[in-house]
ZAVEXKOL-40236 format. One record per atom (N, C-alpha, C, O): residue number from 1; residue in three letters; chain; atom name; x, y, z. Coordinates in steps of 0.05 Angstrom, whole numbers, plus 5000, padded with zeros to 4 digits. Layout:
residues N
NUM | ALA | A | CA | X | Y | Z
...
end
This chain:
residues 133
1 | MET | A | N | 5015 | 4977 | 5011
1 | MET | A | CA | 5002 | 4998 | 4994
1 | MET | A | C | 5015 | 5029 | 4995
1 | MET | A | O | 5032 | 5034 | 5012
2 | SER | A | N | 5010 | 5041 | 4983
2 | SER | A | CA | 5024 | 5075 | 4978
2 | SER | A | C | 5026 | 5085 | 5010
2 | SER | A | O | 5019 | 5075 | 5031
3 | PHE | A | N | 5035 | 5104 | 5004
3 | PHE | A | CA | 5041 | 5132 | 5026
3 | PHE | A | C | 5011 | 5142 | 5025
3 | PHE | A | O | 4995 | 5138 | 5043
4 | GLY | A | N | 5004 | 5155 | 5003
4 | GLY | A | CA | 4973 | 5164 | 4995
4 | GLY | A | C | 4951 | 5144 | 5012
4 | GLY | A | O | 4942 | 5151 | 5034
5 | GLU | A | N | 4945 | 5122 | 5000
5 | GLU | A | CA | 4924 | 5100 | 5007
5 | GLU | A | C | 4936 | 5084 | 5034
5 | GLU | A | O | 4927 | 5061 | 5035
6 | ASN | A | N | 4954 | 5090 | 5057
6 | ASN | A | CA | 4950 | 5083 | 5072
6 | ASN | A | C | 4950 | 5109 | 5093
6 | ASN | A | O | 4944 | 5103 | 5116
7 | LEU | A | N | 4954 | 5140 | 5087
7 | LEU | A | CA | 4943 | 5160 | 5096
7 | LEU | A | C | 4907 | 5159 | 5096
7 | LEU | A | O | 4890 | 5161 | 5114
8 | GLN | A | N | 4903 | 5154 | 5065
8 | GLN | A | CA | 4874 | 5154 | 5078
8 | GLN | A | C | 4861 | 5137 | 5092
8 | GLN | A | O | 4842 | 5147 | 5104
9 | LYS | A | N | 4864 | 5107 | 5097
9 | LYS | A | CA | 4860 | 5092 | 5104
9 | LYS | A | C | 4865 | 5102 | 5132
9 | LYS | A | O | 4844 | 5096 | 5143
10 | LEU | A | N | 4881 | 5114 | 5149
10 | LEU | A | CA | 4883 | 5121 | 5178
10 | LEU | A | C | 4862 | 5144 | 5180
10 | LEU | A | O | 4847 | 5146 | 5200
11 | ARG | A | N | 4861 | 5161 | 5158
11 | ARG | A | CA | 4853 | 5182 | 5167
11 | ARG | A | C | 4814 | 5172 | 5165
11 | ARG | A | O | 4796 | 5174 | 5182
12 | LYS | A | N | 4816 | 5165 | 5144
12 | LYS | A | CA | 4781 | 5143 | 5145
12 | LYS | A | C | 4774 | 5132 | 5167
12 | LYS | A | O | 4752 | 5136 | 5178
13 | SER | A | N | 4797 | 5113 | 5179
13 | SER | A | CA | 4791 | 5101 | 5207
13 | SER | A | C | 4782 | 5115 | 5233
13 | SER | A | O | 4772 | 5104 | 5252
14 | GLN | A | N | 4789 | 5143 | 5231
14 | GLN | A | CA | 4789 | 5156 | 5247
14 | GLN | A | C | 4766 | 5183 | 5247
14 | GLN | A | O | 4767 | 5201 | 5264
15 | GLY | A | N | 4753 | 5181 | 5233
15 | GLY | A | CA | 4723 | 5190 | 5218
15 | GLY | A | C | 4729 | 5214 | 5211
15 | GLY | A | O | 4713 | 5230 | 5219
16 | MET | A | N | 4751 | 5226 | 5196
16 | MET | A | CA | 4768 | 5243 | 5195
16 | MET | A | C | 4764 | 5250 | 5169
16 | MET | A | O | 4765 | 5232 | 5153
17 | SER | A | N | 4758 | 5280 | 5158
17 | SER | A | CA | 4751 | 5280 | 5133
17 | SER | A | C | 4776 | 5299 | 5127
17 | SER | A | O | 4790 | 5305 | 5146
18 | GLN | A | N | 4785 | 5309 | 5100
18 | GLN | A | CA | 4805 | 5313 | 5096
18 | GLN | A | C | 4806 | 5342 | 5100
18 | GLN | A | O | 4830 | 5347 | 5096
19 | GLU | A | N | 4798 | 5360 | 5105
19 | GLU | A | CA | 4788 | 5393 | 5128
19 | GLU | A | C | 4795 | 5392 | 5153
19 | GLU | A | O | 4797 | 5412 | 5168
20 | GLN | A | N | 4800 | 5361 | 5163
20 | GLN | A | CA | 4804 | 5358 | 5190
20 | GLN | A | C | 4831 | 5355 | 5196
20 | GLN | A | O | 4844 | 5366 | 5214
21 | LEU | A | N | 4840 | 5337 | 5176
21 | LEU | A | CA | 4865 | 5328 | 5183
21 | LEU | A | C | 4885 | 5347 | 5167
21 | LEU | A | O | 4909 | 5345 | 5169
22 | ALA | A | N | 4871 | 5368 | 5150
22 | ALA | A | CA | 4887 | 5392 | 5143
22 | ALA | A | C | 4890 | 5411 | 5158
22 | ALA | A | O | 4910 | 5425 | 5159
23 | ASP | A | N | 4866 | 5414 | 5176
23 | ASP | A | CA | 4875 | 5430 | 5202
23 | ASP | A | C | 4880 | 5420 | 5224
23 | ASP | A | O | 4872 | 5432 | 5244
24 | ARG | A | N | 4889 | 5405 | 5226
24 | ARG | A | CA | 4902 | 5391 | 5246
24 | ARG | A | C | 4940 | 5394 | 5239
24 | ARG | A | O | 4958 | 5398 | 5255
25 | LEU | A | N | 4940 | 5389 | 5217
25 | LEU | A | CA | 4965 | 5401 | 5205
25 | LEU | A | C | 4980 | 5417 | 5201
25 | LEU | A | O | 5005 | 5418 | 5201
26 | GLU | A | N | 4955 | 5439 | 5195
26 | GLU | A | CA | 4959 | 5459 | 5176
26 | GLU | A | C | 4969 | 5460 | 5163
26 | GLU | A | O | 4994 | 5461 | 5165
27 | VAL | A | N | 4959 | 5460 | 5145
27 | VAL | A | CA | 4957 | 5451 | 5112
27 | VAL | A | C | 4936 | 5457 | 5096
27 | VAL | A | O | 4923 | 5473 | 5109
28 | SER | A | N | 4930 | 5456 | 5084
28 | SER | A | CA | 4906 | 5470 | 5057
28 | SER | A | C | 4897 | 5430 | 5047
28 | SER | A | O | 4913 | 5411 | 5044
29 | ARG | A | N | 4868 | 5430 | 5043
29 | ARG | A | CA | 4854 | 5412 | 5043
29 | ARG | A | C | 4870 | 5396 | 5022
29 | ARG | A | O | 4873 | 5372 | 5023
30 | GLN | A | N | 4879 | 5414 | 5001
30 | GLN | A | CA | 4888 | 5413 | 4969
30 | GLN | A | C | 4921 | 5400 | 4974
30 | GLN | A | O | 4929 | 5383 | 4958
31 | ALA | A | N | 4938 | 5407 | 4994
31 | ALA | A | CA | 4944 | 5382 | 5003
31 | ALA | A | C | 4948 | 5357 | 5013
31 | ALA | A | O | 4966 | 5340 | 5008
32 | VAL | A | N | 4928 | 5357 | 5027
32 | VAL | A | CA | 4923 | 5329 | 5041
32 | VAL | A | C | 4910 | 5311 | 5008
32 | VAL | A | O | 4921 | 5291 | 4999
33 | SER | A | N | 4890 | 5321 | 4999
33 | SER | A | CA | 4887 | 5314 | 4971
33 | SER | A | C | 4907 | 5292 | 4958
33 | SER | A | O | 4908 | 5268 | 4956
34 | LYS | A | N | 4929 | 5321 | 4947
34 | LYS | A | CA | 4955 | 5311 | 4943
34 | LYS | A | C | 4969 | 5287 | 4945
34 | LYS | A | O | 4978 | 5270 | 4928
35 | TRP | A | N | 4967 | 5289 | 4968
35 | TRP | A | CA | 4984 | 5263 | 4984
35 | TRP | A | C | 4972 | 5249 | 4980
35 | TRP | A | O | 4986 | 5232 | 4968
36 | GLU | A | N | 4950 | 5241 | 4982
36 | GLU | A | CA | 4928 | 5216 | 4986
36 | GLU | A | C | 4917 | 5208 | 4955
36 | GLU | A | O | 4904 | 5188 | 4950
37 | SER | A | N | 4926 | 5226 | 4938
37 | SER | A | CA | 4928 | 5211 | 4909
37 | SER | A | C | 4957 | 5205 | 4899
37 | SER | A | O | 4962 | 5205 | 4874
38 | ASP | A | N | 4981 | 5198 | 4922
38 | ASP | A | CA | 5005 | 5204 | 4908
38 | ASP | A | C | 5014 | 5221 | 4899
38 | ASP | A | O | 5037 | 5214 | 4892
39 | GLN | A | N | 5012 | 5245 | 4893
39 | GLN | A | CA | 5020 | 5264 | 4875
39 | GLN | A | C | 5039 | 5285 | 4881
39 | GLN | A | O | 5051 | 5303 | 4869
40 | GLY | A | N | 5036 | 5272 | 4917
40 | GLY | A | CA | 5070 | 5290 | 4924
40 | GLY | A | C | 5073 | 5271 | 4957
40 | GLY | A | O | 5062 | 5249 | 4961
41 | TYR | A | N | 5093 | 5290 | 4979
41 | TYR | A | CA | 5096 | 5283 | 5000
41 | TYR | A | C | 5099 | 5299 | 5018
41 | TYR | A | O | 5114 | 5318 | 5016
42 | PRO | A | N | 5089 | 5293 | 5035
42 | PRO | A | CA | 5085 | 5320 | 5061
42 | PRO | A | C | 5122 | 5323 | 5067
42 | PRO | A | O | 5140 | 5311 | 5058
43 | GLU | A | N | 5120 | 5348 | 5087
43 | GLU | A | CA | 5154 | 5358 | 5090
43 | GLU | A | C | 5164 | 5329 | 5112
43 | GLU | A | O | 5151 | 5308 | 5112
44 | ILE | A | N | 5179 | 5331 | 5124
44 | ILE | A | CA | 5192 | 5310 | 5140
44 | ILE | A | C | 5176 | 5309 | 5168
44 | ILE | A | O | 5175 | 5288 | 5180
45 | SER | A | N | 5164 | 5334 | 5178
45 | SER | A | CA | 5166 | 5344 | 5207
45 | SER | A | C | 5131 | 5341 | 5196
45 | SER | A | O | 5119 | 5332 | 5216
46 | LYS | A | N | 5116 | 5345 | 5179
46 | LYS | A | CA | 5086 | 5338 | 5183
46 | LYS | A | C | 5087 | 5291 | 5170
46 | LYS | A | O | 5070 | 5276 | 5162
47 | ILE | A | N | 5103 | 5289 | 5174
47 | ILE | A | CA | 5102 | 5264 | 5163
47 | ILE | A | C | 5119 | 5248 | 5191
47 | ILE | A | O | 5125 | 5224 | 5190
48 | ILE | A | N | 5124 | 5260 | 5206
48 | ILE | A | CA | 5133 | 5246 | 5232
48 | ILE | A | C | 5105 | 5255 | 5252
48 | ILE | A | O | 5098 | 5237 | 5267
49 | GLN | A | N | 5091 | 5279 | 5253
49 | GLN | A | CA | 5063 | 5294 | 5258
49 | GLN | A | C | 5042 | 5277 | 5255
49 | GLN | A | O | 5028 | 5271 | 5275
50 | ILE | A | N | 5038 | 5266 | 5228
50 | ILE | A | CA | 5014 | 5241 | 5222
50 | ILE | A | C | 5030 | 5215 | 5227
50 | ILE | A | O | 5011 | 5200 | 5229
51 | GLY | A | N | 5045 | 5205 | 5229
51 | GLY | A | CA | 5052 | 5188 | 5256
51 | GLY | A | C | 5048 | 5183 | 5272
51 | GLY | A | O | 5047 | 5161 | 5281
52 | ASP | A | N | 5044 | 5209 | 5284
52 | ASP | A | CA | 5055 | 5207 | 5326
52 | ASP | A | C | 5019 | 5211 | 5324
52 | ASP | A | O | 5009 | 5195 | 5339
53 | MET | A | N | 4994 | 5232 | 5307
53 | MET | A | CA | 4976 | 5229 | 5300
53 | MET | A | C | 4952 | 5208 | 5300
53 | MET | A | O | 4930 | 5208 | 5311
54 | PHE | A | N | 4970 | 5186 | 5278
54 | PHE | A | CA | 4951 | 5161 | 5283
54 | PHE | A | C | 4968 | 5137 | 5295
54 | PHE | A | O | 4961 | 5114 | 5290
55 | ASP | A | N | 4992 | 5142 | 5312
55 | ASP | A | CA | 5007 | 5125 | 5324
55 | ASP | A | C | 5014 | 5107 | 5303
55 | ASP | A | O | 5002 | 5086 | 5303
56 | ILE | A | N | 5027 | 5110 | 5289
56 | ILE | A | CA | 5034 | 5090 | 5277
56 | ILE | A | C | 5066 | 5089 | 5266
56 | ILE | A | O | 5074 | 5112 | 5265
57 | SER | A | N | 5084 | 5073 | 5259
57 | SER | A | CA | 5110 | 5083 | 5258
57 | SER | A | C | 5118 | 5086 | 5234
57 | SER | A | O | 5111 | 5072 | 5214
58 | LEU | A | N | 5132 | 5105 | 5235
58 | LEU | A | CA | 5140 | 5112 | 5207
58 | LEU | A | C | 5151 | 5099 | 5177
58 | LEU | A | O | 5154 | 5106 | 5153
59 | ASP | A | N | 5155 | 5078 | 5192
59 | ASP | A | CA | 5157 | 5050 | 5170
59 | ASP | A | C | 5135 | 5039 | 5162
59 | ASP | A | O | 5129 | 5036 | 5138
60 | ASP | A | N | 5121 | 5033 | 5182
60 | ASP | A | CA | 5083 | 5033 | 5164
60 | ASP | A | C | 5071 | 5042 | 5158
60 | ASP | A | O | 5050 | 5033 | 5148
61 | LEU | A | N | 5078 | 5069 | 5162
61 | LEU | A | CA | 5060 | 5097 | 5147
61 | LEU | A | C | 5076 | 5093 | 5118
61 | LEU | A | O | 5062 | 5085 | 5100
62 | LEU | A | N | 5102 | 5098 | 5113
62 | LEU | A | CA | 5117 | 5096 | 5082
62 | LEU | A | C | 5112 | 5080 | 5069
62 | LEU | A | O | 5101 | 5079 | 5047
63 | ARG | A | N | 5122 | 5063 | 5082
63 | ARG | A | CA | 5120 | 5033 | 5059
63 | ARG | A | C | 5101 | 5024 | 5048
63 | ARG | A | O | 5080 | 5024 | 5060
64 | ASP | A | N | 5103 | 5011 | 5019
64 | ASP | A | CA | 5086 | 4999 | 5007
64 | ASP | A | C | 5077 | 4969 | 5001
64 | ASP | A | O | 5066 | 4957 | 4982
65 | GLY | A | N | 5088 | 4963 | 5026
65 | GLY | A | CA | 5081 | 4938 | 5034
65 | GLY | A | C | 5098 | 4913 | 5023
65 | GLY | A | O | 5093 | 4889 | 5019
66 | ARG | A | N | 5128 | 4932 | 5020
66 | ARG | A | CA | 5151 | 4909 | 5010
66 | ARG | A | C | 5159 | 4903 | 5032
66 | ARG | A | O | 5151 | 4917 | 5051
67 | SER | A | N | 5171 | 4887 | 5036
67 | SER | A | CA | 5182 | 4869 | 5049
67 | SER | A | C | 5216 | 4885 | 5054
67 | SER | A | O | 5224 | 4900 | 5036
68 | PRO | A | N | 5234 | 4882 | 5080
68 | PRO | A | CA | 5256 | 4898 | 5079
68 | PRO | A | C | 5272 | 4892 | 5065
68 | PRO | A | O | 5270 | 4868 | 5059
69 | SER | A | N | 5293 | 4904 | 5053
69 | SER | A | CA | 5311 | 4892 | 5040
69 | SER | A | C | 5326 | 4868 | 5045
69 | SER | A | O | 5312 | 4852 | 5059
70 | PRO | A | N | 5348 | 4861 | 5039
70 | PRO | A | CA | 5366 | 4831 | 5058
70 | PRO | A | C | 5383 | 4848 | 5078
70 | PRO | A | O | 5395 | 4870 | 5075
71 | GLY | A | N | 5380 | 4834 | 5096
71 | GLY | A | CA | 5395 | 4850 | 5137
71 | GLY | A | C | 5384 | 4867 | 5139
71 | GLY | A | O | 5398 | 4884 | 5150
72 | GLY | A | N | 5353 | 4880 | 5130
72 | GLY | A | CA | 5334 | 4894 | 5142
72 | GLY | A | C | 5347 | 4921 | 5146
72 | GLY | A | O | 5344 | 4932 | 5169
73 | GLY | A | N | 5358 | 4932 | 5130
73 | GLY | A | CA | 5362 | 4952 | 5125
73 | GLY | A | C | 5347 | 4964 | 5102
73 | GLY | A | O | 5332 | 4955 | 5085
74 | ILE | A | N | 5355 | 4991 | 5109
74 | ILE | A | CA | 5339 | 5011 | 5080
74 | ILE | A | C | 5355 | 5009 | 5057
74 | ILE | A | O | 5379 | 5005 | 5056
75 | ARG | A | N | 5336 | 5014 | 5033
75 | ARG | A | CA | 5363 | 5015 | 5009
75 | ARG | A | C | 5365 | 5046 | 5003
75 | ARG | A | O | 5349 | 5065 | 5006
76 | LEU | A | N | 5392 | 5044 | 4991
76 | LEU | A | CA | 5397 | 5075 | 4983
76 | LEU | A | C | 5384 | 5079 | 4966
76 | LEU | A | O | 5376 | 5102 | 4965
77 | GLN | A | N | 5376 | 5065 | 4947
77 | GLN | A | CA | 5361 | 5064 | 4921
77 | GLN | A | C | 5333 | 5080 | 4930
77 | GLN | A | O | 5326 | 5097 | 4914
78 | ASP | A | N | 5315 | 5077 | 4955
78 | ASP | A | CA | 5298 | 5085 | 4969
78 | ASP | A | C | 5299 | 5113 | 4973
78 | ASP | A | O | 5283 | 5132 | 4969
79 | ILE | A | N | 5324 | 5113 | 4985
79 | ILE | A | CA | 5337 | 5142 | 4995
79 | ILE | A | C | 5336 | 5166 | 4969
79 | ILE | A | O | 5322 | 5187 | 4971
80 | TRP | A | N | 5351 | 5161 | 4950
80 | TRP | A | CA | 5358 | 5176 | 4934
80 | TRP | A | C | 5338 | 5183 | 4917
80 | TRP | A | O | 5336 | 5207 | 4912
81 | ASN | A | N | 5317 | 5163 | 4903
81 | ASN | A | CA | 5291 | 5181 | 4896
81 | ASN | A | C | 5271 | 5188 | 4918
81 | ASN | A | O | 5247 | 5193 | 4913
82 | ALA | A | N | 5279 | 5187 | 4937
82 | ALA | A | CA | 5253 | 5208 | 4954
82 | ALA | A | C | 5267 | 5225 | 4963
82 | ALA | A | O | 5259 | 5235 | 4984
83 | LEU | A | N | 5292 | 5235 | 4952
83 | LEU | A | CA | 5305 | 5265 | 4965
83 | LEU | A | C | 5301 | 5277 | 4937
83 | LEU | A | O | 5294 | 5300 | 4938
84 | ARG | A | N | 5306 | 5264 | 4905
84 | ARG | A | CA | 5301 | 5269 | 4887
84 | ARG | A | C | 5279 | 5286 | 4882
84 | ARG | A | O | 5277 | 5309 | 4874
85 | GLY | A | N | 5261 | 5265 | 4890
85 | GLY | A | CA | 5224 | 5278 | 4892
85 | GLY | A | C | 5226 | 5300 | 4908
85 | GLY | A | O | 5221 | 5317 | 4891
86 | LEU | A | N | 5232 | 5313 | 4932
86 | LEU | A | CA | 5230 | 5329 | 4948
86 | LEU | A | C | 5245 | 5348 | 4932
86 | LEU | A | O | 5240 | 5372 | 4931
87 | TYR | A | N | 5267 | 5336 | 4920
87 | TYR | A | CA | 5280 | 5368 | 4911
87 | TYR | A | C | 5272 | 5374 | 4893
87 | TYR | A | O | 5274 | 5399 | 4890
88 | LYS | A | N | 5253 | 5352 | 4863
88 | LYS | A | CA | 5242 | 5379 | 4853
88 | LYS | A | C | 5208 | 5391 | 4855
88 | LYS | A | O | 5193 | 5400 | 4838
89 | GLU | A | N | 5206 | 5383 | 4888
89 | GLU | A | CA | 5188 | 5396 | 4883
89 | GLU | A | C | 5197 | 5422 | 4903
89 | GLU | A | O | 5179 | 5433 | 4915
90 | LEU | A | N | 5222 | 5431 | 4906
90 | LEU | A | CA | 5234 | 5456 | 4904
90 | LEU | A | C | 5226 | 5483 | 4892
90 | LEU | A | O | 5211 | 5472 | 4876
91 | SER | A | N | 5225 | 5506 | 4887
91 | SER | A | CA | 5224 | 5530 | 4883
91 | SER | A | C | 5253 | 5532 | 4872
91 | SER | A | O | 5273 | 5526 | 4886
92 | ARG | A | N | 5254 | 5542 | 4845
92 | ARG | A | CA | 5283 | 5551 | 4829
92 | ARG | A | C | 5294 | 5558 | 4859
92 | ARG | A | O | 5310 | 5544 | 4871
93 | GLY | A | N | 5285 | 5580 | 4869
93 | GLY | A | CA | 5296 | 5594 | 4890
93 | GLY | A | C | 5318 | 5577 | 4912
93 | GLY | A | O | 5342 | 5579 | 4913
94 | ARG | A | N | 5305 | 5563 | 4925
94 | ARG | A | CA | 5294 | 5542 | 4942
94 | ARG | A | C | 5323 | 5514 | 4932
94 | ARG | A | O | 5338 | 5500 | 4945
95 | ARG | A | N | 5317 | 5518 | 4899
95 | ARG | A | CA | 5340 | 5488 | 4893
95 | ARG | A | C | 5368 | 5506 | 4896
95 | ARG | A | O | 5388 | 5495 | 4903
96 | GLY | A | N | 5368 | 5537 | 4888
96 | GLY | A | CA | 5396 | 5543 | 4888
96 | GLY | A | C | 5411 | 5548 | 4915
96 | GLY | A | O | 5435 | 5549 | 4919
97 | ALA | A | N | 5384 | 5550 | 4939
97 | ALA | A | CA | 5399 | 5560 | 4967
97 | ALA | A | C | 5402 | 5533 | 4975
97 | ALA | A | O | 5416 | 5534 | 4995
98 | LEU | A | N | 5397 | 5513 | 4971
98 | LEU | A | CA | 5408 | 5488 | 4973
98 | LEU | A | C | 5430 | 5479 | 4970
98 | LEU | A | O | 5446 | 5467 | 4984
99 | TRP | A | N | 5429 | 5489 | 4943
99 | TRP | A | CA | 5469 | 5476 | 4926
99 | TRP | A | C | 5481 | 5500 | 4942
99 | TRP | A | O | 5502 | 5497 | 4954
100 | PHE | A | N | 5471 | 5520 | 4942
100 | PHE | A | CA | 5498 | 5536 | 4959
100 | PHE | A | C | 5506 | 5535 | 4980
100 | PHE | A | O | 5527 | 5545 | 4989
101 | ILE | A | N | 5480 | 5515 | 4995
101 | ILE | A | CA | 5481 | 5516 | 5025
101 | ILE | A | C | 5508 | 5492 | 5024
101 | ILE | A | O | 5530 | 5495 | 5034
102 | THR | A | N | 5499 | 5470 | 5011
102 | THR | A | CA | 5508 | 5434 | 5008
102 | THR | A | C | 5540 | 5446 | 5001
102 | THR | A | O | 5556 | 5440 | 5018
103 | VAL | A | N | 5549 | 5464 | 4980
103 | VAL | A | CA | 5574 | 5473 | 4967
103 | VAL | A | C | 5594 | 5479 | 4998
103 | VAL | A | O | 5610 | 5463 | 5008
104 | CYS | A | N | 5587 | 5507 | 5006
104 | CYS | A | CA | 5593 | 5518 | 5029
104 | CYS | A | C | 5595 | 5496 | 5054
104 | CYS | A | O | 5617 | 5496 | 5065
105 | GLY | A | N | 5578 | 5482 | 5061
105 | GLY | A | CA | 5582 | 5458 | 5081
105 | GLY | A | C | 5604 | 5443 | 5068
105 | GLY | A | O | 5624 | 5442 | 5081
106 | GLY | A | N | 5605 | 5433 | 5052
106 | GLY | A | CA | 5627 | 5415 | 5042
106 | GLY | A | C | 5658 | 5431 | 5048
106 | GLY | A | O | 5677 | 5423 | 5062
107 | ALA | A | N | 5658 | 5452 | 5035
107 | ALA | A | CA | 5678 | 5479 | 5033
107 | ALA | A | C | 5695 | 5475 | 5068
107 | ALA | A | O | 5718 | 5471 | 5075
108 | LEU | A | N | 5668 | 5479 | 5086
108 | LEU | A | CA | 5667 | 5471 | 5121
108 | LEU | A | C | 5686 | 5455 | 5124
108 | LEU | A | O | 5707 | 5460 | 5135
109 | ILE | A | N | 5679 | 5431 | 5113
109 | ILE | A | CA | 5684 | 5400 | 5126
109 | ILE | A | C | 5713 | 5403 | 5121
109 | ILE | A | O | 5732 | 5407 | 5136
110 | LEU | A | N | 5709 | 5400 | 5087
110 | LEU | A | CA | 5743 | 5404 | 5085
110 | LEU | A | C | 5763 | 5423 | 5095
110 | LEU | A | O | 5786 | 5413 | 5097
111 | ILE | A | N | 5759 | 5451 | 5103
111 | ILE | A | CA | 5774 | 5465 | 5117
111 | ILE | A | C | 5774 | 5450 | 5145
111 | ILE | A | O | 5794 | 5444 | 5157
112 | GLY | A | N | 5757 | 5447 | 5150
112 | GLY | A | CA | 5765 | 5425 | 5181
112 | GLY | A | C | 5785 | 5405 | 5185
112 | GLY | A | O | 5803 | 5403 | 5202
113 | ILE | A | N | 5778 | 5387 | 5163
113 | ILE | A | CA | 5794 | 5365 | 5170
113 | ILE | A | C | 5823 | 5373 | 5157
113 | ILE | A | O | 5842 | 5357 | 5158
114 | TYR | A | N | 5824 | 5400 | 5142
114 | TYR | A | CA | 5854 | 5410 | 5136
114 | TYR | A | C | 5864 | 5426 | 5166
114 | TYR | A | O | 5886 | 5422 | 5175
115 | HIS | A | N | 5851 | 5437 | 5175
115 | HIS | A | CA | 5857 | 5448 | 5201
115 | HIS | A | C | 5868 | 5429 | 5226
115 | HIS | A | O | 5885 | 5431 | 5243
116 | MET | A | N | 5844 | 5405 | 5217
116 | MET | A | CA | 5849 | 5381 | 5238
116 | MET | A | C | 5883 | 5366 | 5242
116 | MET | A | O | 5897 | 5362 | 5262
117 | LEU | A | N | 5889 | 5359 | 5208
117 | LEU | A | CA | 5914 | 5348 | 5201
117 | LEU | A | C | 5937 | 5367 | 5205
117 | LEU | A | O | 5959 | 5356 | 5204
118 | TYR | A | N | 5938 | 5395 | 5208
118 | TYR | A | CA | 5950 | 5410 | 5209
118 | TYR | A | C | 5961 | 5415 | 5239
118 | TYR | A | O | 5984 | 5418 | 5246
119 | ARG | A | N | 5936 | 5416 | 5258
119 | ARG | A | CA | 5942 | 5414 | 5286
119 | ARG | A | C | 5953 | 5395 | 5292
119 | ARG | A | O | 5961 | 5396 | 5316
120 | ALA | A | N | 5959 | 5369 | 5277
120 | ALA | A | CA | 5969 | 5342 | 5285
120 | ALA | A | C | 5989 | 5340 | 5276
120 | ALA | A | O | 6000 | 5317 | 5277
121 | GLY | A | N | 6006 | 5367 | 5260
121 | GLY | A | CA | 6034 | 5364 | 5246
121 | GLY | A | C | 6040 | 5350 | 5227
121 | GLY | A | O | 6063 | 5344 | 5222
122 | LEU | A | N | 6015 | 5341 | 5212
122 | LEU | A | CA | 6022 | 5325 | 5184
122 | LEU | A | C | 6018 | 5352 | 5170
122 | LEU | A | O | 5999 | 5368 | 5171
123 | ASP | A | N | 6055 | 5351 | 5151
123 | ASP | A | CA | 6053 | 5365 | 5122
123 | ASP | A | C | 6035 | 5367 | 5099
123 | ASP | A | O | 6036 | 5357 | 5076
124 | ILE | A | N | 6017 | 5383 | 5111
124 | ILE | A | CA | 5994 | 5378 | 5077
124 | ILE | A | C | 6005 | 5386 | 5048
124 | ILE | A | O | 5998 | 5374 | 5027
125 | GLY | A | N | 6019 | 5405 | 5049
125 | GLY | A | CA | 6032 | 5417 | 5029
125 | GLY | A | C | 6049 | 5395 | 5017
125 | GLY | A | O | 6048 | 5389 | 4994
126 | ALA | A | N | 6062 | 5386 | 5034
126 | ALA | A | CA | 6087 | 5361 | 5022
126 | ALA | A | C | 6067 | 5339 | 5009
126 | ALA | A | O | 6079 | 5325 | 4992
127 | PHE | A | N | 6044 | 5333 | 5013
127 | PHE | A | CA | 6030 | 5307 | 5016
127 | PHE | A | C | 6014 | 5319 | 4984
127 | PHE | A | O | 6012 | 5303 | 4966
128 | VAL | A | N | 6004 | 5345 | 4983
128 | VAL | A | CA | 5988 | 5352 | 4962
128 | VAL | A | C | 6005 | 5346 | 4933
128 | VAL | A | O | 6000 | 5332 | 4914
129 | TYR | A | N | 6030 | 5366 | 4943
129 | TYR | A | CA | 6059 | 5362 | 4924
129 | TYR | A | C | 6065 | 5338 | 4920
129 | TYR | A | O | 6070 | 5334 | 4896
130 | HIS | A | N | 6067 | 5319 | 4933
130 | HIS | A | CA | 6072 | 5293 | 4931
130 | HIS | A | C | 6050 | 5276 | 4914
130 | HIS | A | O | 6062 | 5261 | 4899
131 | ILE | A | N | 6024 | 5273 | 4911
131 | ILE | A | CA | 6017 | 5269 | 4905
131 | ILE | A | C | 6002 | 5278 | 4878
131 | ILE | A | O | 5988 | 5266 | 4862
132 | THR | A | N | 6009 | 5294 | 4880
132 | THR | A | CA | 6009 | 5325 | 4847
132 | THR | A | C | 6023 | 5324 | 4825
132 | THR | A | O | 6018 | 5332 | 4802
133 | HIS | A | N | 6049 | 5309 | 4838
133 | HIS | A | CA | 6076 | 5313 | 4820
133 | HIS | A | C | 6087 | 5279 | 4814
133 | HIS | A | O | 6108 | 5275 | 4801
end
């Protein structure tokens, strides 16, 4: 069963209309309709709120009836597809902001690693020279 089908089933089991669910989640009725017809997903915070509201685990709420992947872990492909879907829903300006934050975050991580290695007394310049020549 898809997320939308699960949400609709849970909502109806509580005798709740789309409008009532939308009010509790502080979203529009159209947003709930979109989720239930699997045309989009709510924000992560709303998914957590839905899980708490209906006392259901996020795994049970989000899974479509498939058994877990071998080893019981989450498949990387599923995570990638979910993130890609969320990214596509962002406006162009927000995509640019997300890209900027990601690049800056990566740069800060690299600077931090460089600083840690420098403070540890490793000669980074010699290492870089050695691997590039």
